[in-house]
C-alpha positions in Angstrom: 65.6 178.0 236.0 63.9 176.7 239.0 61.7 179.1 241.0 60.7 179.3 244.7 57.5 177.6 245.8 54.7 180.3 245.5 52.3 178.5 247.8 51.2 180.6 250.8 50.5 179.0 254.2 52.2 177.7 257.3 49.5 175.3 258.5 50.3 171.6 258.8 48.4 170.6 255.6 50.3 173.2 253.5 53.6 172.3 255.0 52.9 168.7 253.9 51.9 169.9 250.4 55.2 171.8 250.0 57.2 168.9 251.3 55.4 166.5 248.8 56.1 168.9 245.9 59.8 169.0 246.8 59.8 165.2 246.8 58.0 164.6 243.5 59.0 167.6 241.5 61.9 165.9 239.8 59.9 162.8 238.8 58.6 162.5 235.2 55.6 160.5 236.5 52.0 161.8 236.0 50.4 163.6 238.9 46.7 163.7 239.9 45.7 166.7 242.0 42.3 166.3 243.8 40.5 169.0 245.8 37.5 171.2 246.1 37.1 174.1 243.7 39.2 177.1 244.6 41.8 175.3 246.7 44.7 176.2 244.4 45.1 173.0 242.3 46.7 175.0 239.4 49.1 176.7 241.8 50.3 173.3 243.0 50.7 172.2 239.3 52.8 175.4 238.6 54.9 174.7 241.7 55.6 171.2 240.5 56.6 172.5 237.1 58.8 175.4 238.2 60.7 173.3 240.8 61.4 170.5 238.3 64.1 170.1 235.7 61.4 171.2 233.1 61.2 174.7 234.6 62.8 176.3 231.5 60.2 174.8 229.2 56.5 175.7 228.8 53.8 175.2 231.4 50.7 174.7 229.4 47.3 174.8 231.1 44.0 173.5 229.6 40.6 173.5 231.3 38.9 170.4 230.0 35.5 171.7 231.0 35.9 174.9 229.0 36.5 173.3 225.6 33.6 172.0 223.5 33.7 168.2 223.0 34.0 168.5 219.2 37.1 170.8 219.5 38.9 168.9 222.2 40.9 166.5 219.9 42.2 169.4 217.8 43.0 171.4 221.0 45.0 168.6 222.5 46.7 167.1 219.5 46.5 169.8 216.9 45.4 169.6 213.2 46.7 169.9 209.7 45.4 172.3 207.1 42.3 171.1 205.4 41.6 168.4 208.1 38.0 169.8 208.5 36.0 172.8 207.5 37.7 176.0 208.8 41.1 174.4 209.2 42.8 176.9 207.0 46.3 176.4 208.5 48.3 173.9 210.5 47.9 174.2 214.2 49.9 172.5 216.9 48.1 171.2 219.9 48.7 171.6 223.7 50.8 168.5 223.9 53.3 169.8 221.3 53.2 173.3 222.9 54.2 171.6 226.2 57.0 169.5 224.6 59.8 169.4 227.2 57.6 170.9 229.8 54.4 170.3 231.7 50.8 170.0 230.4 48.2 170.8 233.1 44.8 169.2 232.4 42.4 170.9 234.8 38.9 169.3 235.4 40.0 166.1 233.8 36.8 164.5 235.2 34.8 166.5 232.5 36.7 164.9 229.6 34.4 162.8 227.4 34.8 159.0 227.2 36.0 159.0 223.6 38.7 161.6 224.4 39.7 159.6 227.5 40.6 156.7 225.2 42.8 158.9 223.0 44.5 160.5 226.0 45.2 157.0 227.4 47.0 156.1 224.2 49.1 159.3 224.2 50.1 158.5 227.8 51.1 155.0 226.8 52.8 155.7 223.5 54.1 159.2 224.1 53.1 160.2 220.6 50.2 162.4 219.3 48.3 162.1 216.0 47.2 165.6 214.8 43.8 165.6 213.2 44.2 165.1 209.4 47.8 163.7 209.7 49.0 160.2 209.1 52.3 160.8 210.8 52.5 160.6 214.6 54.5 163.2 216.5 56.7 162.3 219.5 56.2 164.4 222.6 58.1 164.6 225.9 55.6 166.0 228.3 54.9 165.6 232.0 51.1 165.5 232.5 49.6 166.9 235.7 45.8 166.4 235.9 43.4 167.9 238.4 39.7 167.5 239.3 37.2 168.4 242.1 35.3 165.2 241.3 35.5 161.8 243.1 36.9 159.9 240.1 36.4 156.5 241.8 32.7 157.3 242.0 32.8 158.5 238.4 34.4 155.1 237.4 31.6 153.2 239.2 29.0 155.4 237.4 30.7 154.6 234.0 31.7 158.2 233.3 35.5 157.7 233.7 37.8 155.0 232.5 39.5 153.0 235.2 42.6 152.4 233.1 43.0 156.1 232.5 42.6 156.7 236.2 45.5 154.5 237.0 47.6 156.0 234.3 47.0 159.5 235.8 46.9 158.7 239.5 50.6 157.7 239.8 51.5 160.5 242.2 48.3 161.7 244.0 48.2 165.1 245.7 45.2 166.3 247.7 44.7 170.1 248.2 43.1 170.9 251.6 40.0 173.1 251.8 40.5 176.6 253.3 38.4 175.7 256.4 41.1 173.2 257.5 44.0 175.7 257.2 43.5 177.7 260.4 45.8 180.8 260.6 46.5 180.5 256.8 43.3 182.5 256.4 44.9 185.6 257.9 48.1 185.1 255.9 46.1 184.8 252.7 43.8 187.8 253.6 46.9 190.0 254.1 48.4 188.7 250.8 45.3 189.6 248.9 45.0 192.9 250.7 48.5 193.9 249.4 47.7 192.5 246.0 44.5 194.4 245.6 45.5 197.6 247.5 43.5 200.4 245.9 45.1 203.9 245.7 47.0 203.7 249.0 47.8 201.3 251.8 46.2 197.8 252.0 43.1 197.2 254.1 43.8 196.0 257.7 41.8 193.6 259.9 41.0 193.7 263.6 41.1 190.5 265.7 37.3 190.4 265.8 37.2 190.7 262.1 39.7 187.9 261.6 37.7 185.6 264.0 34.7 186.1 261.7 36.7 185.0 258.7 38.0 181.9 260.6 34.5 180.9 261.7 33.2 180.8 258.1 33.2 177.5 256.2 34.5 179.0 252.9 32.7 176.8 250.4 34.5 178.7 247.6 37.8 178.3 249.4 40.7 180.6 248.5 39.0 181.9 245.4 36.1 183.1 247.6 38.5 184.8 250.1 40.3 186.5 247.3 37.0 187.8 245.9 36.0 189.2 249.4 39.3 191.0 250.0 39.3 192.4 246.5 35.8 193.8 247.2 36.9 195.2 250.6 39.9 196.9 249.0 37.6 199.0 247.0 34.8 199.5 249.5 36.8 200.5 252.6 38.5 203.7 251.4 39.7 204.4 255.0 41.5 201.0 254.7 40.3 199.8 258.1 38.0 196.8 258.7 37.6 197.3 262.4 34.9 194.8 263.5 33.1 191.7 262.3 29.9 193.6 261.5 31.8 195.2 258.6 31.1 191.9 256.9 27.3 192.2 256.8 26.7 194.5 253.9 29.7 193.2 251.8 29.3 189.5 252.5 26.2 188.6 254.5 26.9 184.9 253.9 30.1 185.1 255.9 28.4 187.1 258.6 25.4 184.7 258.9 27.9 182.0 259.7 29.7 184.0 262.4 28.3 182.9 265.8 30.1 185.0 268.3 27.5 186.2 270.8 28.9 189.7 271.1 28.4 190.3 267.4 24.8 188.9 267.5 24.0 191.0 270.6 25.4 194.3 269.2 24.4 194.0 265.6 21.6 191.3 265.8 23.0 189.6 262.7 20.8 186.7 261.8 19.9 185.2 258.5 16.5 186.7 258.7 17.4 190.3 259.4 18.1 192.9 256.8 21.7 194.0 256.5 22.8 196.2 259.4 25.4 198.7 258.4 28.3 199.0 260.7 29.7 202.4 261.7 33.1 201.4 260.4 31.7 201.5 256.9 32.4 204.6 254.7 29.6 206.9 253.7 27.2 206.1 250.9 29.1 208.5 248.6 32.4 206.5 249.0 31.1 203.0 249.3 30.6 201.8 245.7 27.6 199.6 245.0 26.4 199.3 248.6 23.9 202.1 249.4 22.5 202.4 252.9 19.1 200.9 253.6 
């Protein structure tokens, strides 16, 4: 059963992303999602799957950077009992698990060259060869790949195969960084405040506080914002973040980037000063892990 698009945001880049997902969701063609770390590439892949005719089948994610090189072939294609030391039983791989559904290959740019050759063959033949088996297995899988790397630069450097790139990059999707999403920052902050609400109501944010969030570059993108709001949900037991100076003890990197003169004048927040603790902060006995200085 198809599901609603879970992507949050009303900015122009996110409206374009949602429209693109609606356009290409029904296609069986491979998709390449490119974007900085923390921009929601897996969320886009899930949206593609759950709005497609494959929604009732499995969505199978695999982070290519997290699997040791020597185990990747077995992880992707499976193995038969006795194929190698420790192979005590048959094991199906991610391609077979995703049969009829979608296989999401995250951080595809970290895949070794020898595995790139084998993946290319699977994309061409639509069959996998489990380790230790002489009989290929047919698979019906839509492959969605993602990376934060510049794959064209990786091709020039000899670290990524050009033929595989063209097999994967049939339908390209680019996820925008959080710094380009404007008011989506507040929408996401409120979403995570509700998600991470601790004991009672979610934390709330003043306009000055929101301006501080918008002024920050967010190198960690949505993942960094989620981390910050999760932290605030436990630190601010009165559930009120009333001014931008609240950021200083909890996230000095955000506060150092905030250039509004009123905050600098009132709190003297520079990269060289020690953290200045705002009056909005709870007492030392209620603020976990952030003792007063």
